[in-house]
N, CA, C and O atoms as a Maestro MAE file, in Angstrom:
{
 s_m_m2io_version
 :::
 2.0.0
}

f_m_ct {
 s_m_title
 :::
 protein
 m_atom[264] {
  # First column is atom index #
  i_m_mmod_type
  r_m_x_coord
  r_m_y_coord
  r_m_z_coord
  i_m_residue_number
  s_m_chain_name
  s_m_pdb_residue_name
  s_m_pdb_atom_name
  i_m_atomic_number
  :::
  1 25 125.424 170.031 74.918 1 A "MET " " N  " 7
  2 3 124.174 169.559 75.127 1 A "MET " " CA " 6
  3 2 123.599 170.099 76.401 1 A "MET " " C  " 6
  4 15 124.156 169.885 77.478 1 A "MET " " O  " 8
  5 25 122.560 170.755 76.305 2 A "HIS " " N  " 7
  6 3 121.749 171.301 77.593 2 A "HIS " " CA " 6
  7 2 121.427 170.465 78.635 2 A "HIS " " C  " 6
  8 15 121.358 170.926 79.774 2 A "HIS " " O  " 8
  9 25 121.182 169.095 78.374 3 A "VAL " " N  " 7
  10 3 121.032 168.175 79.374 3 A "VAL " " CA " 6
  11 2 122.211 167.885 80.180 3 A "VAL " " C  " 6
  12 15 122.090 167.544 81.357 3 A "VAL " " O  " 8
  13 25 123.421 168.010 79.572 4 A "LYS " " N  " 7
  14 3 124.584 167.873 80.459 4 A "LYS " " CA " 6
  15 2 124.770 169.007 81.350 4 A "LYS " " C  " 6
  16 15 125.288 168.793 82.446 4 A "LYS " " O  " 8
  17 25 124.432 170.132 81.040 5 A "LEU " " N  " 7
  18 3 124.637 171.216 81.979 5 A "LEU " " CA " 6
  19 2 123.462 171.094 83.066 5 A "LEU " " C  " 6
  20 15 123.761 171.419 84.215 5 A "LEU " " O  " 8
  21 25 122.465 170.759 82.872 6 A "LEU " " N  " 7
  22 3 121.215 170.691 83.659 6 A "LEU " " CA " 6
  23 2 121.766 169.612 84.762 6 A "LEU " " C  " 6
  24 15 121.880 169.937 85.944 6 A "LEU " " O  " 8
  25 25 122.082 168.369 84.312 7 A "ILE " " N  " 7
  26 3 122.428 167.195 85.167 7 A "ILE " " CA " 6
  27 2 123.598 167.707 85.984 7 A "ILE " " C  " 6
  28 15 123.474 167.414 87.173 7 A "ILE " " O  " 8
  29 25 124.692 168.383 85.695 8 A "GLU " " N  " 7
  30 3 125.680 168.650 86.237 8 A "GLU " " CA " 6
  31 2 125.556 169.631 87.318 8 A "GLU " " C  " 6
  32 15 126.223 169.572 88.350 8 A "GLU " " O  " 8
  33 25 124.606 170.620 87.033 9 A "LEU " " N  " 7
  34 3 124.271 171.770 87.893 9 A "LEU " " CA " 6
  35 2 123.388 171.181 89.128 9 A "LEU " " C  " 6
  36 15 123.647 171.531 90.280 9 A "LEU " " O  " 8
  37 25 122.300 170.245 88.828 10 A "GLN " " N  " 7
  38 3 121.479 169.693 89.799 10 A "GLN " " CA " 6
  39 2 121.976 168.545 90.554 10 A "GLN " " C  " 6
  40 15 121.461 168.290 91.642 10 A "GLN " " O  " 8
  41 25 122.997 167.770 90.054 11 A "HIS " " N  " 7
  42 3 123.516 166.675 90.746 11 A "HIS " " CA " 6
  43 2 124.127 166.950 91.936 11 A "HIS " " C  " 6
  44 15 125.012 167.805 91.913 11 A "HIS " " O  " 8
  45 25 123.835 166.384 93.044 12 A "PRO " " N  " 7
  46 3 123.021 165.263 93.272 12 A "PRO " " CA " 6
  47 2 121.526 165.372 93.660 12 A "PRO " " C  " 6
  48 15 120.823 164.415 93.984 12 A "PRO " " O  " 8
  49 25 121.127 166.689 93.584 13 A "ALA " " N  " 7
  50 3 119.667 166.949 93.770 13 A "ALA " " CA " 6
  51 2 118.739 166.336 92.934 13 A "ALA " " C  " 6
  52 15 117.599 166.083 93.323 13 A "ALA " " O  " 8
  53 25 119.153 166.068 91.772 14 A "CYS " " N  " 7
  54 3 118.288 165.484 90.506 14 A "CYS " " CA " 6
  55 2 118.151 164.004 90.736 14 A "CYS " " C  " 6
  56 15 119.119 163.269 90.541 14 A "CYS " " O  " 8
  57 25 116.951 163.514 91.156 15 A "LEU " " N  " 7
  58 3 116.645 162.094 91.242 15 A "LEU " " CA " 6
  59 2 116.014 161.455 90.138 15 A "LEU " " C  " 6
  60 15 116.146 160.240 89.991 15 A "LEU " " O  " 8
  61 25 115.271 162.214 89.261 16 A "GLN " " N  " 7
  62 3 114.589 161.596 88.132 16 A "GLN " " CA " 6
  63 2 114.714 162.514 86.851 16 A "GLN " " C  " 6
  64 15 114.725 163.732 87.024 16 A "GLN " " O  " 8
  65 25 114.793 162.075 85.773 17 A "VAL " " N  " 7
  66 3 114.824 162.765 84.471 17 A "VAL " " CA " 6
  67 2 113.957 161.997 83.487 17 A "VAL " " C  " 6
  68 15 113.970 160.781 83.299 17 A "VAL " " O  " 8
  69 25 113.167 162.952 82.864 18 A "VAL " " N  " 7
  70 3 112.185 162.477 81.830 18 A "VAL " " CA " 6
  71 2 112.418 163.433 80.672 18 A "VAL " " C  " 6
  72 15 112.216 164.609 80.976 18 A "VAL " " O  " 8
  73 25 112.803 163.208 79.387 19 A "MET " " N  " 7
  74 3 113.152 164.135 78.288 19 A "MET " " CA " 6
  75 2 112.656 163.446 76.969 19 A "MET " " C  " 6
  76 15 112.575 162.229 76.804 19 A "MET " " O  " 8
  77 25 112.376 164.295 76.173 20 A "GLU " " N  " 7
  78 3 112.331 163.874 74.661 20 A "GLU " " CA " 6
  79 2 113.325 164.245 73.870 20 A "GLU " " C  " 6
  80 15 113.625 165.434 73.973 20 A "GLU " " O  " 8
  81 25 113.948 163.601 73.097 21 A "LEU " " N  " 7
  82 3 115.039 164.184 72.122 21 A "LEU " " CA " 6
  83 2 114.776 163.562 70.866 21 A "LEU " " C  " 6
  84 15 114.024 162.596 70.731 21 A "LEU " " O  " 8
  85 25 115.481 164.196 69.836 22 A "HIS " " N  " 7
  86 3 115.450 163.777 68.494 22 A "HIS " " CA " 6
  87 2 116.573 162.785 68.281 22 A "HIS " " C  " 6
  88 15 117.666 163.334 68.418 22 A "HIS " " O  " 8
  89 25 116.643 161.588 68.010 23 A "ASP " " N  " 7
  90 3 117.854 160.737 67.859 23 A "ASP " " CA " 6
  91 2 118.521 160.929 66.496 23 A "ASP " " C  " 6
  92 15 118.453 160.163 65.536 23 A "ASP " " O  " 8
  93 25 119.142 162.026 66.580 24 A "VAL " " N  " 7
  94 3 120.035 162.467 65.418 24 A "VAL " " CA " 6
  95 2 121.638 162.356 65.776 24 A "VAL " " C  " 6
  96 15 122.013 162.661 66.908 24 A "VAL " " O  " 8
  97 25 122.438 161.974 64.921 25 A "GLY " " N  " 7
  98 3 123.820 161.677 65.375 25 A "GLY " " CA " 6
  99 2 123.867 160.795 66.539 25 A "GLY " " C  " 6
  100 15 123.236 159.739 66.527 25 A "GLY " " O  " 8
  101 25 124.619 161.180 67.614 26 A "ASP " " N  " 7
  102 3 124.902 160.293 68.740 26 A "ASP " " CA " 6
  103 2 124.154 160.800 69.950 26 A "ASP " " C  " 6
  104 15 124.461 160.355 71.056 26 A "ASP " " O  " 8
  105 25 123.126 161.765 69.813 27 A "ARG " " N  " 7
  106 3 122.488 162.361 70.936 27 A "ARG " " CA " 6
  107 2 121.832 161.262 71.897 27 A "ARG " " C  " 6
  108 15 121.932 161.433 73.112 27 A "ARG " " O  " 8
  109 25 121.274 160.327 71.477 28 A "LEU " " N  " 7
  110 3 120.705 159.360 72.356 28 A "LEU " " CA " 6
  111 2 121.863 158.726 73.163 28 A "LEU " " C  " 6
  112 15 121.804 158.684 74.392 28 A "LEU " " O  " 8
  113 25 122.778 158.296 72.565 29 A "GLN " " N  " 7
  114 3 123.854 157.589 73.184 29 A "GLN " " CA " 6
  115 2 124.655 158.450 74.146 29 A "GLN " " C  " 6
  116 15 125.197 157.899 75.104 29 A "GLN " " O  " 8
  117 25 124.772 159.763 73.962 30 A "THR " " N  " 7
  118 3 125.374 160.845 74.642 30 A "THR " " CA " 6
  119 2 124.619 160.884 75.878 30 A "THR " " C  " 6
  120 15 125.192 160.615 76.933 30 A "THR " " O  " 8
  121 25 123.309 161.212 75.852 31 A "ALA " " N  " 7
  122 3 122.402 161.393 76.833 31 A "ALA " " CA " 6
  123 2 122.367 160.227 77.876 31 A "ALA " " C  " 6
  124 15 122.482 160.401 79.089 31 A "ALA " " O  " 8
  125 25 122.196 159.027 77.266 32 A "THR " " N  " 7
  126 3 122.150 157.807 78.000 32 A "THR " " CA " 6
  127 2 123.643 157.616 78.840 32 A "THR " " C  " 6
  128 15 123.648 157.322 80.036 32 A "THR " " O  " 8
  129 25 124.704 157.790 78.178 33 A "ASP " " N  " 7
  130 3 126.014 157.694 78.782 33 A "ASP " " CA " 6
  131 2 126.129 158.620 79.906 33 A "ASP " " C  " 6
  132 15 126.636 158.245 80.964 33 A "ASP " " O  " 8
  133 25 125.656 159.894 79.729 34 A "LEU " " N  " 7
  134 3 125.768 160.971 80.642 34 A "LEU " " CA " 6
  135 2 124.891 160.677 82.010 34 A "LEU " " C  " 6
  136 15 125.321 160.925 83.136 34 A "LEU " " O  " 8
  137 25 123.705 160.157 81.758 35 A "LEU " " N  " 7
  138 3 122.797 159.766 82.893 35 A "LEU " " CA " 6
  139 2 123.303 158.663 83.656 35 A "LEU " " C  " 6
  140 15 123.171 158.669 84.880 35 A "LEU " " O  " 8
  141 25 123.958 157.567 82.965 36 A "GLU " " N  " 7
  142 3 124.342 156.427 83.538 36 A "GLU " " CA " 6
  143 2 125.646 156.770 84.308 36 A "GLU " " C  " 6
  144 15 125.836 156.162 85.362 36 A "GLU " " O  " 8
  145 25 126.433 157.549 83.954 37 A "ALA " " N  " 7
  146 3 127.645 158.089 84.550 37 A "ALA " " CA " 6
  147 2 127.422 158.756 85.879 37 A "ALA " " C  " 6
  148 15 128.265 158.795 86.775 37 A "ALA " " O  " 8
  149 25 126.100 159.330 85.938 38 A "GLN " " N  " 7
  150 3 125.647 160.104 87.076 38 A "GLN " " CA " 6
  151 2 124.736 159.068 88.088 38 A "GLN " " C  " 6
  152 15 124.173 159.455 89.113 38 A "GLN " " O  " 8
  153 25 124.721 157.978 87.687 39 A "GLY " " N  " 7
  154 3 124.067 156.912 88.549 39 A "GLY " " CA " 6
  155 2 122.619 156.744 88.320 39 A "GLY " " C  " 6
  156 15 121.898 156.231 89.175 39 A "GLY " " O  " 8
  157 25 122.179 157.165 87.184 40 A "PHE " " N  " 7
  158 3 120.670 156.697 86.795 40 A "PHE " " CA " 6
  159 2 120.607 155.577 86.157 40 A "PHE " " C  " 6
  160 15 121.549 155.249 85.435 40 A "PHE " " O  " 8
  161 25 119.585 154.842 86.283 41 A "SER " " N  " 7
  162 3 118.937 153.741 85.586 41 A "SER " " CA " 6
  163 2 118.303 154.338 84.500 41 A "SER " " C  " 6
  164 15 117.490 155.239 84.710 41 A "SER " " O  " 8
  165 25 118.573 153.941 83.290 42 A "VAL " " N  " 7
  166 3 117.812 154.604 82.003 42 A "VAL " " CA " 6
  167 2 117.001 153.686 81.289 42 A "VAL " " C  " 6
  168 15 117.344 152.505 81.231 42 A "VAL " " O  " 8
  169 25 115.897 154.115 80.703 43 A "TYR " " N  " 7
  170 3 115.016 153.447 79.930 43 A "TYR " " CA " 6
  171 2 114.646 154.420 78.695 43 A "TYR " " C  " 6
  172 15 114.445 155.625 78.841 43 A "TYR " " O  " 8
  173 25 114.584 153.765 77.501 44 A "THR " " N  " 7
  174 3 114.322 154.590 76.487 44 A "THR " " CA " 6
  175 2 113.119 153.982 75.736 44 A "THR " " C  " 6
  176 15 112.975 152.760 75.697 44 A "THR " " O  " 8
  177 25 112.214 154.867 75.113 45 A "GLU " " N  " 7
  178 3 111.154 154.451 74.235 45 A "GLU " " CA " 6
  179 2 110.920 155.304 73.092 45 A "GLU " " C  " 6
  180 15 110.769 156.523 73.172 45 A "GLU " " O  " 8
  181 25 110.895 154.631 72.034 46 A "ARG " " N  " 7
  182 3 110.805 155.329 70.635 46 A "ARG " " CA " 6
  183 2 109.402 155.684 70.482 46 A "ARG " " C  " 6
  184 15 108.511 154.936 70.885 46 A "ARG " " O  " 8
  185 25 109.156 156.875 69.873 47 A "ASP " " N  " 7
  186 3 107.789 157.350 69.679 47 A "ASP " " CA " 6
  187 2 107.819 157.473 68.129 47 A "ASP " " C  " 6
  188 15 108.827 157.184 67.484 47 A "ASP " " O  " 8
  189 25 106.549 157.960 67.505 48 A "LEU " " N  " 7
  190 3 106.489 158.237 66.213 48 A "LEU " " CA " 6
  191 2 106.502 159.793 66.009 48 A "LEU " " C  " 6
  192 15 105.809 160.472 66.767 48 A "LEU " " O  " 8
  193 25 107.240 160.389 65.042 49 A "PRO " " N  " 7
  194 3 107.973 159.706 64.165 49 A "PRO " " CA " 6
  195 2 109.169 158.980 64.830 49 A "PRO " " C  " 6
  196 15 109.406 159.159 66.024 49 A "PRO " " O  " 8
  197 25 109.988 158.091 63.993 50 A "PRO " " N  " 7
  198 3 111.026 157.288 64.620 50 A "PRO " " CA " 6
  199 2 112.075 158.044 65.194 50 A "PRO " " C  " 6
  200 15 112.738 157.496 66.074 50 A "PRO " " O  " 8
  201 25 112.353 159.227 64.849 51 A "LEU " " N  " 7
  202 3 113.262 160.016 65.309 51 A "LEU " " CA " 6
  203 2 113.249 160.502 66.889 51 A "LEU " " C  " 6
  204 15 114.235 160.850 67.539 51 A "LEU " " O  " 8
  205 25 111.977 160.441 67.304 52 A "ASN " " N  " 7
  206 3 111.626 160.973 68.582 52 A "ASN " " CA " 6
  207 2 111.744 159.931 69.603 52 A "ASN " " C  " 6
  208 15 111.093 158.895 69.468 52 A "ASN " " O  " 8
  209 25 112.586 160.124 70.710 53 A "VAL " " N  " 7
  210 3 112.858 159.104 71.690 53 A "VAL " " CA " 6
  211 2 112.625 159.568 72.993 53 A "VAL " " C  " 6
  212 15 113.192 160.622 73.279 53 A "VAL " " O  " 8
  213 25 111.823 158.960 73.982 54 A "MET " " N  " 7
  214 3 111.669 159.427 75.306 54 A "MET " " CA " 6
  215 2 112.588 158.735 76.029 54 A "MET " " C  " 6
  216 15 112.793 157.535 75.851 54 A "MET " " O  " 8
  217 25 113.292 159.561 77.025 55 A "ILE " " N  " 7
  218 3 114.292 158.879 77.891 55 A "ILE " " CA " 6
  219 2 113.645 159.096 79.513 55 A "ILE " " C  " 6
  220 15 113.363 160.211 79.953 55 A "ILE " " O  " 8
  221 25 113.495 157.978 80.194 56 A "TYR " " N  " 7
  222 3 113.064 158.032 81.482 56 A "TYR " " CA " 6
  223 2 114.284 157.505 82.277 56 A "TYR " " C  " 6
  224 15 114.775 156.428 81.939 56 A "TYR " " O  " 8
  225 25 114.812 158.219 83.336 57 A "ALA " " N  " 7
  226 3 115.931 157.967 84.204 57 A "ALA " " CA " 6
  227 2 115.566 158.044 85.792 57 A "ALA " " C  " 6
  228 15 114.749 158.824 86.280 57 A "ALA " " O  " 8
  229 25 116.180 157.275 86.354 58 A "GLN " " N  " 7
  230 3 115.886 157.380 87.847 58 A "GLN " " CA " 6
  231 2 117.106 156.814 88.675 58 A "GLN " " C  " 6
  232 15 117.727 155.808 88.331 58 A "GLN " " O  " 8
  233 25 117.358 157.484 89.687 59 A "LYS " " N  " 7
  234 3 118.376 156.973 90.597 59 A "LYS " " CA " 6
  235 2 117.901 156.081 91.666 59 A "LYS " " C  " 6
  236 15 116.931 156.377 92.364 59 A "LYS " " O  " 8
  237 25 118.593 154.960 91.808 60 A "SER " " N  " 7
  238 3 118.006 153.995 92.868 60 A "SER " " CA " 6
  239 2 118.293 154.704 94.305 60 A "SER " " C  " 6
  240 15 119.051 155.659 94.477 60 A "SER " " O  " 8
  241 25 117.588 154.090 95.219 61 A "GLU " " N  " 7
  242 3 117.668 154.597 96.718 61 A "GLU " " CA " 6
  243 2 119.013 154.469 97.128 61 A "GLU " " C  " 6
  244 15 119.505 155.358 97.823 61 A "GLU " " O  " 8
  245 25 119.767 153.341 96.742 62 A "LYS " " N  " 7
  246 3 120.946 152.908 97.103 62 A "LYS " " CA " 6
  247 2 122.078 154.100 96.591 62 A "LYS " " C  " 6
  248 15 122.965 154.515 97.336 62 A "LYS " " O  " 8
  249 25 121.914 154.490 95.422 63 A "SER " " N  " 7
  250 3 122.823 155.579 94.768 63 A "SER " " CA " 6
  251 2 122.669 156.865 95.469 63 A "SER " " C  " 6
  252 15 123.641 157.593 95.668 63 A "SER " " O  " 8
  253 25 121.305 157.213 95.904 64 A "VAL " " N  " 7
  254 3 121.111 158.520 96.515 64 A "VAL " " CA " 6
  255 2 121.617 158.510 97.837 64 A "VAL " " C  " 6
  256 15 122.008 159.589 98.282 64 A "VAL " " O  " 8
  257 25 121.696 157.376 98.640 65 A "ALA " " N  " 7
  258 3 122.193 157.216 99.961 65 A "ALA " " CA " 6
  259 2 123.474 157.445 100.064 65 A "ALA " " C  " 6
  260 15 123.933 157.907 101.109 65 A "ALA " " O  " 8
  261 25 124.339 157.127 98.879 66 A "ALA " " N  " 7
  262 3 125.773 157.190 98.882 66 A "ALA " " CA " 6
  263 2 126.446 158.568 98.935 66 A "ALA " " C  " 6
  264 15 127.674 158.656 98.938 66 A "ALA " " O  " 8
  :::
 }
 m_bond[263] {
  # First column is bond index #
  i_m_from
  i_m_to
  i_m_order
  :::
  1 1 2 1
  2 2 3 1
  3 3 4 2
  4 3 5 1
  5 5 6 1
  6 6 7 1
  7 7 8 2
  8 7 9 1
  9 9 10 1
  10 10 11 1
  11 11 12 2
  12 11 13 1
  13 13 14 1
  14 14 15 1
  15 15 16 2
  16 15 17 1
  17 17 18 1
  18 18 19 1
  19 19 20 2
  20 19 21 1
  21 21 22 1
  22 22 23 1
  23 23 24 2
  24 23 25 1
  25 25 26 1
  26 26 27 1
  27 27 28 2
  28 27 29 1
  29 29 30 1
  30 30 31 1
  31 31 32 2
  32 31 33 1
  33 33 34 1
  34 34 35 1
  35 35 36 2
  36 35 37 1
  37 37 38 1
  38 38 39 1
  39 39 40 2
  40 39 41 1
  41 41 42 1
  42 42 43 1
  43 43 44 2
  44 43 45 1
  45 45 46 1
  46 46 47 1
  47 47 48 2
  48 47 49 1
  49 49 50 1
  50 50 51 1
  51 51 52 2
  52 51 53 1
  53 53 54 1
  54 54 55 1
  55 55 56 2
  56 55 57 1
  57 57 58 1
  58 58 59 1
  59 59 60 2
  60 59 61 1
  61 61 62 1
  62 62 63 1
  63 63 64 2
  64 63 65 1
  65 65 66 1
  66 66 67 1
  67 67 68 2
  68 67 69 1
  69 69 70 1
  70 70 71 1
  71 71 72 2
  72 71 73 1
  73 73 74 1
  74 74 75 1
  75 75 76 2
  76 75 77 1
  77 77 78 1
  78 78 79 1
  79 79 80 2
  80 79 81 1
  81 81 82 1
  82 82 83 1
  83 83 84 2
  84 83 85 1
  85 85 86 1
  86 86 87 1
  87 87 88 2
  88 87 89 1
  89 89 90 1
  90 90 91 1
  91 91 92 2
  92 91 93 1
  93 93 94 1
  94 94 95 1
  95 95 96 2
  96 95 97 1
  97 97 98 1
  98 98 99 1
  99 99 100 2
  100 99 101 1
  101 101 102 1
  102 102 103 1
  103 103 104 2
  104 103 105 1
  105 105 106 1
  106 106 107 1
  107 107 108 2
  108 107 109 1
  109 109 110 1
  110 110 111 1
  111 111 112 2
  112 111 113 1
  113 113 114 1
  114 114 115 1
  115 115 116 2
  116 115 117 1
  117 117 118 1
  118 118 119 1
  119 119 120 2
  120 119 121 1
  121 121 122 1
  122 122 123 1
  123 123 124 2
  124 123 125 1
  125 125 126 1
  126 126 127 1
  127 127 128 2
  128 127 129 1
  129 129 130 1
  130 130 131 1
  131 131 132 2
  132 131 133 1
  133 133 134 1
  134 134 135 1
  135 135 136 2
  136 135 137 1
  137 137 138 1
  138 138 139 1
  139 139 140 2
  140 139 141 1
  141 141 142 1
  142 142 143 1
  143 143 144 2
  144 143 145 1
  145 145 146 1
  146 146 147 1
  147 147 148 2
  148 147 149 1
  149 149 150 1
  150 150 151 1
  151 151 152 2
  152 151 153 1
  153 153 154 1
  154 154 155 1
  155 155 156 2
  156 155 157 1
  157 157 158 1
  158 158 159 1
  159 159 160 2
  160 159 161 1
  161 161 162 1
  162 162 163 1
  163 163 164 2
  164 163 165 1
  165 165 166 1
  166 166 167 1
  167 167 168 2
  168 167 169 1
  169 169 170 1
  170 170 171 1
  171 171 172 2
  172 171 173 1
  173 173 174 1
  174 174 175 1
  175 175 176 2
  176 175 177 1
  177 177 178 1
  178 178 179 1
  179 179 180 2
  180 179 181 1
  181 181 182 1
  182 182 183 1
  183 183 184 2
  184 183 185 1
  185 185 186 1
  186 186 187 1
  187 187 188 2
  188 187 189 1
  189 189 190 1
  190 190 191 1
  191 191 192 2
  192 191 193 1
  193 193 194 1
  194 194 195 1
  195 195 196 2
  196 195 197 1
  197 197 198 1
  198 198 199 1
  199 199 200 2
  200 199 201 1
  201 201 202 1
  202 202 203 1
  203 203 204 2
  204 203 205 1
  205 205 206 1
  206 206 207 1
  207 207 208 2
  208 207 209 1
  209 209 210 1
  210 210 211 1
  211 211 212 2
  212 211 213 1
  213 213 214 1
  214 214 215 1
  215 215 216 2
  216 215 217 1
  217 217 218 1
  218 218 219 1
  219 219 220 2
  220 219 221 1
  221 221 222 1
  222 222 223 1
  223 223 224 2
  224 223 225 1
  225 225 226 1
  226 226 227 1
  227 227 228 2
  228 227 229 1
  229 229 230 1
  230 230 231 1
  231 231 232 2
  232 231 233 1
  233 233 234 1
  234 234 235 1
  235 235 236 2
  236 235 237 1
  237 237 238 1
  238 238 239 1
  239 239 240 2
  240 239 241 1
  241 241 242 1
  242 242 243 1
  243 243 244 2
  244 243 245 1
  245 245 246 1
  246 246 247 1
  247 247 248 2
  248 247 249 1
  249 249 250 1
  250 250 251 1
  251 251 252 2
  252 251 253 1
  253 253 254 1
  254 254 255 1
  255 255 256 2
  256 255 257 1
  257 257 258 1
  258 258 259 1
  259 259 260 2
  260 259 261 1
  261 261 262 1
  262 262 263 1
  263 263 264 2
  :::
 }
}
């Protein structure tokens, strides 16, 4: 998954992530798990057509300071 590479390369400089993905297989769960493991709070929003999902993720100030 390209997102995994991006987050790992940019971490800890990456403080916010916004992406759209097609929820096929376990893509949404994989992306959410990856972001949460890196300290992000994650919010998802389904779009039309139903396979499109927006992911919004942000690190809290507390996790950035650590």
